[in-house]
C-alpha positions as a Markdown table, in Angstrom:
| # | Residue | x | y | z |
|---|---|---|---|---|
| 1 | Met | -86.5 | 8.1 | -0.9 |
| 2 | Asp | -89.5 | 9.0 | 2.1 |
| 3 | Thr | -90.7 | 12.3 | 1.3 |
| 4 | Lys | -92.7 | 12.5 | 4.4 |
| 5 | Ile | -90.6 | 12.2 | 6.7 |
| 6 | Lys | -87.4 | 13.5 | 5.0 |
| 7 | Ser | -90.0 | 16.9 | 5.3 |
| 8 | Leu | -91.0 | 16.3 | 8.6 |
| 9 | Leu | -86.9 | 16.6 | 9.7 |
| 10 | Leu | -85.6 | 19.4 | 7.1 |
| 11 | Glu | -88.8 | 21.4 | 7.7 |
| 12 | Gly | -88.1 | 21.7 | 10.9 |
| 13 | Arg | -91.3 | 19.8 | 12.6 |
| 14 | Val | -88.8 | 17.5 | 14.5 |
| 15 | Asp | -85.6 | 16.9 | 16.3 |
| 16 | Gly | -85.1 | 12.5 | 14.8 |
| 17 | Phe | -87.2 | 10.5 | 13.4 |
| 18 | Trp | -87.3 | 6.6 | 14.7 |
| 19 | Gly | -87.9 | 4.9 | 11.1 |
| 20 | Tyr | -86.0 | 1.8 | 9.7 |
| 21 | Arg | -83.0 | 1.1 | 7.8 |
| 22 | Thr | -82.6 | -1.9 | 5.5 |
| 23 | Met | -79.0 | -3.6 | 6.7 |
| 24 | Asn | -77.5 | -6.4 | 5.2 |
| 25 | Gly | -81.0 | -7.4 | 3.5 |
| 26 | Phe | -82.8 | -6.6 | 7.0 |
| 27 | Pro | -84.9 | -3.6 | 8.2 |
| 28 | Phe | -83.5 | -2.5 | 11.5 |
| 29 | Pro | -84.5 | 1.0 | 13.8 |
| 30 | Arg | -82.6 | 4.0 | 12.7 |
| 31 | Leu | -82.6 | 7.2 | 14.4 |
| 32 | Phe | -82.6 | 9.9 | 11.2 |
| 33 | Thr | -81.8 | 13.2 | 11.4 |
| 34 | Lys | -81.7 | 16.2 | 8.7 |
| 35 | Glu | -77.5 | 15.2 | 8.6 |
| 36 | Asn | -78.3 | 11.1 | 7.6 |
| 37 | Ala | -81.9 | 12.4 | 6.0 |
| 38 | Asn | -80.6 | 11.5 | 2.5 |
| 39 | Glu | -80.6 | 7.4 | 3.8 |
| 40 | Leu | -84.8 | 6.9 | 4.3 |
| 41 | Glu | -85.6 | 4.4 | 2.5 |
| 42 | Pro | -88.7 | 4.7 | 0.2 |
| 43 | Trp | -91.4 | 2.5 | 2.7 |
| 44 | Arg | -91.9 | -1.1 | 2.2 |
| 45 | Pro | -94.2 | -3.6 | 3.7 |
| 46 | Thr | -92.6 | -6.4 | 6.2 |
| 47 | Val | -93.0 | -8.2 | 9.1 |
| 48 | Ala | -90.2 | -7.1 | 10.8 |
| 49 | Arg | -90.8 | -5.9 | 14.2 |
| 50 | Tyr | -88.4 | -3.8 | 17.0 |
| 51 | Pro | -89.3 | -2.0 | 20.2 |
| 52 | Val | -89.0 | 1.5 | 18.7 |
| 53 | Leu | -91.2 | 2.3 | 21.1 |
| 54 | Lys | -88.4 | 1.4 | 23.8 |
| 55 | Leu | -86.1 | 3.2 | 22.2 |
| 56 | Leu | -88.1 | 6.4 | 21.6 |
| 57 | Leu | -88.9 | 6.3 | 25.3 |
| 58 | Arg | -84.8 | 6.3 | 25.8 |
| 59 | Glu | -84.4 | 9.3 | 23.5 |
| 60 | Met | -86.7 | 11.2 | 25.2 |
| 61 | Arg | -85.6 | 10.7 | 28.1 |
| 62 | Met | -82.5 | 11.7 | 28.0 |
| 63 | His | -83.6 | 14.9 | 25.6 |
| 64 | Ser | -86.8 | 15.9 | 27.5 |
| 65 | Asp | -87.1 | 19.0 | 25.6 |
| 66 | Arg | -86.5 | 17.6 | 21.7 |
| 67 | Thr | -89.5 | 16.6 | 19.3 |
| 68 | Tyr | -89.3 | 13.2 | 17.6 |
| 69 | Gly | -91.6 | 11.3 | 15.3 |
| 70 | Val | -92.2 | 7.5 | 15.0 |
| 71 | Leu | -93.4 | 5.2 | 12.3 |
| 72 | Val | -95.7 | 3.1 | 13.7 |
| 73 | Arg | -97.8 | 0.4 | 13.6 |
| 74 | Gly | -101.4 | 0.1 | 15.4 |
| 75 | Cys | -100.2 | -1.3 | 18.5 |
| 76 | Glu | -97.2 | 0.8 | 18.4 |
| 77 | Glu | -100.0 | 3.6 | 18.7 |
| 78 | Arg | -102.1 | 1.5 | 21.4 |
| 79 | Gly | -98.8 | 2.1 | 23.3 |
| 80 | Leu | -98.3 | 5.6 | 22.5 |
| 81 | Arg | -101.5 | 6.4 | 24.4 |
| 82 | Glu | -100.8 | 4.7 | 27.5 |
| 83 | Leu | -96.9 | 6.4 | 27.3 |
| 84 | Phe | -98.9 | 9.3 | 27.5 |
| 85 | Lys | -101.8 | 8.3 | 29.7 |
| 86 | Trp | -99.2 | 7.2 | 32.0 |
| 87 | Asn | -97.1 | 10.5 | 31.7 |
| 88 | Gln | -94.1 | 8.7 | 29.7 |
| 89 | Leu | -93.9 | 10.9 | 27.2 |
| 90 | Glu | -96.0 | 14.6 | 25.6 |
| 91 | Pro | -98.2 | 14.7 | 22.9 |
| 92 | Asp | -97.2 | 17.7 | 22.0 |
| 93 | Lys | -93.7 | 15.6 | 21.3 |
| 94 | Val | -94.0 | 13.5 | 19.3 |
| 95 | Ile | -94.9 | 13.7 | 16.2 |
| 96 | Val | -97.1 | 9.8 | 14.7 |
| 97 | Val | -96.5 | 7.9 | 10.5 |
| 98 | Gly | -99.0 | 5.4 | 10.5 |
| 99 | Gln | -98.1 | 1.8 | 8.6 |
| 100 | Ala | -100.6 | -1.0 | 8.3 |
| 101 | Cys | -99.4 | -4.7 | 8.7 |
| 102 | Ser | -99.7 | -7.0 | 6.3 |
| 103 | Arg | -102.2 | -9.6 | 6.0 |
| 104 | Glu | -99.9 | -12.3 | 7.0 |
| 105 | Leu | -98.7 | -10.1 | 10.4 |
| 106 | Ala | -102.0 | -9.5 | 11.4 |
| 107 | Asp | -103.3 | -12.9 | 11.5 |
| 108 | Trp | -100.4 | -14.4 | 13.2 |
| 109 | Cys | -100.7 | -11.7 | 16.5 |
| 110 | Glu | -104.9 | -12.3 | 16.1 |
| 111 | Cys | -104.6 | -8.5 | 16.3 |
| 112 | Arg | -107.8 | -6.7 | 17.3 |
| 113 | Lys | -106.3 | -3.5 | 15.4 |
| 114 | Pro | -103.2 | -4.0 | 12.6 |
| 115 | Phe | -103.1 | -0.6 | 11.9 |
| 116 | Pro | -103.1 | 2.9 | 13.7 |
| 117 | Asp | -106.2 | 5.4 | 13.2 |
| 118 | Leu | -103.7 | 7.7 | 11.7 |
| 119 | Leu | -102.6 | 5.8 | 8.2 |
| 120 | Asp | -99.7 | 6.9 | 6.0 |
| 121 | Tyr | -98.7 | 3.8 | 4.9 |
| 122 | Gly | -100.1 | 0.4 | 3.5 |
| 123 | Glu | -103.8 | -1.0 | 2.9 |
| 124 | Pro | -105.6 | -1.5 | 6.6 |
| 125 | Ala | -106.0 | -5.5 | 6.7 |
| 126 | Ala | -109.7 | -6.5 | 8.3 |
| 127 | Pro | -109.3 | -7.0 | 12.3 |
| 128 | Val | -109.2 | -10.0 | 13.9 |
| 129 | Thr | -111.9 | -10.3 | 16.0 |
| 130 | Arg | -110.9 | -14.3 | 17.6 |
| 131 | Ser | -108.2 | -15.4 | 19.4 |
| 132 | Arg | -107.9 | -19.5 | 18.4 |
| 133 | Lys | -104.9 | -19.5 | 20.7 |
| 134 | Val | -106.9 | -18.1 | 24.2 |
| 135 | Glu | -110.1 | -20.7 | 22.7 |
| 136 | Ala | -108.1 | -23.6 | 23.0 |
| 137 | Leu | -106.3 | -22.6 | 27.0 |
| 138 | Gln | -110.7 | -21.5 | 27.6 |
| 139 | Ala | -111.2 | -25.6 | 26.1 |
| 140 | Met | -109.0 | -26.7 | 28.5 |
| 141 | Ala | -109.7 | -27.8 | 31.5 |
| 142 | Met | -108.8 | -26.6 | 34.7 |
| 143 | Arg | -106.1 | -29.0 | 36.3 |
| 144 | Glu | -104.8 | -29.4 | 32.6 |
| 145 | Arg | -104.5 | -26.1 | 31.9 |
| 146 | Arg | -102.8 | -25.4 | 34.9 |
| 147 | Gly | -100.1 | -27.9 | 33.8 |
| 148 | Trp | -99.9 | -26.6 | 30.6 |
| 149 | Trp | -98.6 | -23.7 | 32.5 |
| 150 | Leu | -96.2 | -24.9 | 34.3 |
| 151 | Thr | -94.7 | -26.9 | 31.5 |
| 152 | His | -93.7 | -23.9 | 29.5 |
| 153 | Met | -93.4 | -21.6 | 33.0 |
| 154 | Asn | -90.4 | -24.1 | 34.3 |
| 155 | Arg | -88.3 | -23.2 | 31.0 |
| 156 | Cys | -88.0 | -19.9 | 32.2 |
| 157 | Ile | -84.2 | -19.0 | 32.3 |
| 158 | His | -84.8 | -15.1 | 33.8 |
| 159 | Cys | -83.2 | -13.2 | 31.5 |
| 160 | His | -86.3 | -10.2 | 31.8 |
| 161 | Gly | -86.3 | -9.7 | 28.3 |
| 162 | Cys | -90.1 | -9.8 | 28.2 |
| 163 | Arg | -89.8 | -7.2 | 30.6 |
| 164 | Asp | -86.6 | -5.5 | 28.8 |
| 165 | Val | -88.9 | -4.8 | 25.2 |
| 166 | Cys | -92.4 | -4.4 | 26.4 |
| 167 | Pro | -92.9 | -0.8 | 25.2 |
| 168 | Val | -95.2 | 0.3 | 28.4 |
| 169 | Cys | -93.1 | -2.0 | 31.0 |
| 170 | Phe | -91.1 | 1.5 | 32.1 |
| 171 | Cys | -90.9 | 1.2 | 35.4 |
| 172 | Thr | -87.3 | 2.7 | 36.4 |
| 173 | Glu | -87.0 | 0.2 | 39.1 |
| 174 | Cys | -88.6 | -3.3 | 38.6 |
| 175 | Ser | -90.0 | -4.9 | 42.5 |
| 176 | Leu | -89.0 | -8.2 | 40.8 |
| 177 | Glu | -85.7 | -7.5 | 41.9 |
| 178 | His | -86.2 | -5.4 | 45.3 |
| 179 | Arg | -84.2 | -6.8 | 47.6 |
| 180 | Glu | -86.6 | -6.7 | 49.8 |
| 181 | Leu | -88.6 | -9.5 | 47.6 |
| 182 | Val | -85.6 | -11.4 | 46.5 |
| 183 | Ser | -83.4 | -13.2 | 48.1 |
| 184 | Gly | -79.7 | -12.2 | 46.9 |
| 185 | Thr | -79.3 | -13.1 | 43.1 |
| 186 | Lys | -82.0 | -15.4 | 43.3 |
| 187 | Leu | -85.6 | -14.9 | 42.2 |
| 188 | Pro | -89.2 | -15.7 | 42.7 |
| 189 | Pro | -90.1 | -19.1 | 41.4 |
| 190 | Asp | -90.5 | -19.8 | 37.3 |
| 191 | Ser | -95.0 | -18.8 | 37.5 |
| 192 | Ser | -94.8 | -16.6 | 40.5 |
| 193 | Phe | -92.7 | -13.6 | 37.8 |
| 194 | His | -94.9 | -14.4 | 35.2 |
| 195 | Leu | -97.7 | -14.6 | 37.3 |
| 196 | Val | -96.8 | -11.7 | 39.2 |
| 197 | Arg | -95.7 | -9.5 | 36.2 |
| 198 | Ala | -99.1 | -10.5 | 34.1 |
| 199 | Val | -101.1 | -8.6 | 37.1 |
| 200 | His | -98.7 | -5.9 | 37.3 |
| 201 | Met | -99.2 | -5.6 | 33.5 |
| 202 | Gly | -103.3 | -6.0 | 33.4 |
| 203 | Gly | -105.0 | -3.2 | 32.6 |
| 204 | Arg | -101.4 | -1.9 | 30.4 |
| 205 | Cys | -100.9 | -4.6 | 28.0 |
| 206 | Ile | -101.1 | -3.7 | 24.4 |
| 207 | Asp | -101.6 | -7.0 | 23.4 |
| 208 | Cys | -97.8 | -6.2 | 20.5 |
| 209 | Gly | -96.4 | -9.8 | 21.1 |
| 210 | Leu | -93.1 | -8.5 | 21.6 |
| 211 | Cys | -92.6 | -10.5 | 25.1 |
| 212 | Glu | -93.2 | -13.8 | 23.6 |
| 213 | Glu | -91.2 | -13.2 | 20.0 |
| 214 | Ile | -87.5 | -12.2 | 22.1 |
| 215 | Cys | -88.4 | -15.5 | 24.7 |
| 216 | Pro | -85.4 | -17.6 | 24.3 |
| 217 | Ala | -87.3 | -20.0 | 26.1 |
| 218 | Arg | -90.7 | -20.1 | 23.8 |
| 219 | Ile | -92.6 | -19.6 | 26.7 |
| 220 | Pro | -96.4 | -18.9 | 24.8 |
| 221 | Leu | -96.7 | -15.6 | 26.9 |
| 222 | Arg | -98.5 | -14.2 | 24.2 |
| 223 | Ser | -101.8 | -16.2 | 25.3 |
| 224 | Leu | -101.5 | -15.3 | 28.7 |
| 225 | Tyr | -101.7 | -11.3 | 28.5 |
| 226 | Lys | -104.3 | -12.3 | 25.4 |
| 227 | Glu | -106.2 | -13.7 | 28.7 |
| 228 | Val | -105.2 | -11.2 | 31.0 |
| 229 | Asn | -106.9 | -8.6 | 28.3 |
| 230 | Arg | -109.6 | -10.0 | 27.7 |
| 231 | Leu | -111.1 | -10.6 | 32.0 |
| 232 | Val | -109.6 | -7.0 | 31.8 |
| 233 | Glu | -112.2 | -5.9 | 29.0 |
| 234 | Glu | -114.4 | -8.1 | 30.5 |
| 235 | Ile | -114.7 | -7.3 | 33.8 |
| 236 | Phe | -113.8 | -3.7 | 33.5 |
| 237 | Asp | -115.2 | -2.8 | 30.2 |
| 238 | Tyr | -111.3 | -0.9 | 29.4 |
| 239 | Arg | -108.9 | -2.0 | 26.6 |
| 240 | Pro | -105.5 | -0.7 | 26.9 |
| 241 | Gly | -104.4 | 1.9 | 24.1 |
| 242 | Val | -107.5 | 2.0 | 22.4 |
| 243 | Asp | -110.1 | 3.4 | 25.6 |
| 244 | Glu | -109.9 | 6.9 | 27.3 |
| 245 | Gly | -109.3 | 7.2 | 30.7 |
| 246 | Met | -106.5 | 5.2 | 32.6 |
| 247 | Ser | -106.5 | 2.3 | 33.9 |
| 248 | Pro | -109.1 | 0.4 | 36.7 |
| 249 | Phe | -106.3 | -0.5 | 38.3 |
| 250 | Thr | -104.9 | 2.8 | 39.1 |
| 251 | Phe | -105.8 | 5.5 | 41.4 |
| 252 | Pro | -106.4 | 8.5 | 40.6 |
| 253 | Gly | -103.3 | 10.4 | 40.4 |
| 254 | Asp | -100.7 | 8.0 | 40.0 |
| 255 | Glu | -100.1 | 8.5 | 36.7 |
| 256 | Leu | -98.7 | 11.9 | 38.0 |
| 257 | Leu | -96.1 | 9.9 | 40.2 |
| 258 | Leu | -94.2 | 8.1 | 38.0 |
| 259 | Pro | -90.6 | 9.5 | 36.9 |
| 260 | Thr | -90.2 | 11.0 | 33.3 |
| 261 | Arg | -86.8 | 10.6 | 32.9 |
């Protein structure tokens, strides 16, 4: 049993803790409370990933007076920082327990920081400083690259899974569904949806890759967002979830205008 998380619950430091529970041989997100603290399991490394921050945000919007704990990886820690910056979560209402990603997962994600600052479980894998996915795109001629992207984006079935799973896509109303932008039930052309969303996420994407993992059409969205992040860092010297301050695409006070519930 995980005594660290159990102590947080039994001592009343958190009202609930988002961790994982094995079901049918697979780990699944689970909200633990005092009542089910005995179901906590010893920590073990896994490559399974879920939108745990999305679950945390939903829970805290329903119970803004409560304090919650959450088990996070490096990308999820970056996501929390962005949610704090955008006034979506209160830092003093969230207690973080950190876990390191495996070497296998860090390599697959090409992650520059596959572990959180506050590390409680696991051994930190070395950062991956090169992105072969981005390098492969940059090696293409512009016409070839455009054709490559259109081929992938034209498979989009408009399920909105990429948007719905994103931990830092927290808008309560999506502009791509607004009646002034979308006629009837038709969305903009396939490529427009992803390009508009990529611009919207500029300065916010924390490179978790959940958008690509959930995509039923297997669109290589992570390559798109890695390139966007590269440009944001190159032009504006800003890395979401790592650097202090707000995204370079906001104006002072923008973060205060967004709904927290």
